[in-house]
N, C-alpha and C positions, 0 to 999 in steps of 0.2 A: 476639369478640376474635380478632385475628390473632396467631398464635404464631410464624409463620415469614415472613420477608420474601418478597415476590413476586419470583420469579426471571425476569427478562426473557430472559436468555441462559443456556444450559446448557453450552455448550462454547466454547472458544476455540482458534484455530489461528494459528500464526505461520509466515510465509514457506512456504506450503504446497508449492510446486513445488521450490524450492531446498532445502527442509528444513534450513536453516541457522539456527543460533543467532545472535542479534545482527544486525548489519548485513550486507546483501548488496550487492555492487558491480554497477553498471551500467557496462559498459565501452564507450567510444567510441560508435559509431553502433548498437550492438546494442540489441535490445529485451529487457527483462526481463519475462517474463510469469509471473505467479503465479496458478495456477488451483486453486480449492478443489474438493474431492471433491463437495460439495453446495453449493448456494447458502447464503451467510451473510446474516444480517440487517443487519449493520453492519460497517464496517471502520475501522481507524485505520492511516494510513500516515505513518510518521515519516521525514523526509528529513534527511540529514547531509551536509555538505561542499558540494555544488553543486546548482544548480537542475535540476528534472526536469519533464517533461510526464507527466501521469497520464491514463489512459483507463480507464473502468469498463465492464464488460460484464455484462449480465444473464444472457446465455446461454452465454458462453465463446467466442462466434464473432463477434458484432457488437459493436463498441465505440463508446461515446459520444465526443463531441468531446474534444479535448485540454484539460486543465486545467493551468495553470502552477502549480507548487508550488515556491516559493523556499526555499533552504536556511536563510535567516534569518541573524541576527546571532550569531556564535559566542559572544559575551559573554552573550547572552540565552538561547540554546538553539535547538534544531532546530525547523523548521517542521513542522506536523502537519496532515494532512487527516483529519477525522473525519466520516463520513457514515453516515446510516441509509439503506442502499441494499441491495437484494437482489442482491448481487454473486456471480457465478460465477468471474469472472476480473478481474485488474487488470494493465494493461500500463504499464510505466514506461520512459521513454527520456530520455536526457540532452538538455538544452536546447542544450548545446555538444557536438556529436558528434565533435569533433576528437580526443578521447582525452586532452586536456590538462585537462579539468574533469570527470572521472568522479564520479558521485554514489554515495552509499550510502543504502540504505533498509532499513526494517523494516516489514513488513506484518502486521497482526493482524486476524483476522476472528472474529466471534461468531455463533453460531446457537443 
């Protein structure tokens, strides 16, 4: 008999580099890079306001190709990227780098 549920993840981390509660802004053409102290086993990235490109990194140095993550319909809710990926770092950039469509995001990682 199992008396306690199996725990896949034992810790969670939010916005590890910026260390901010809630949403963090990506401004203009700047890159937002969130780096975990250790690799996490899974991430969820929630996008609010405007579209972004997301790049995942296994080692914190080399990044995979860009993934377009759209902000979604405000009446339905924010768009979410949820992946099981051993990530060390996540890079987020605005699709529109002009500064007129800055996005906000929240990143959560589990290990």
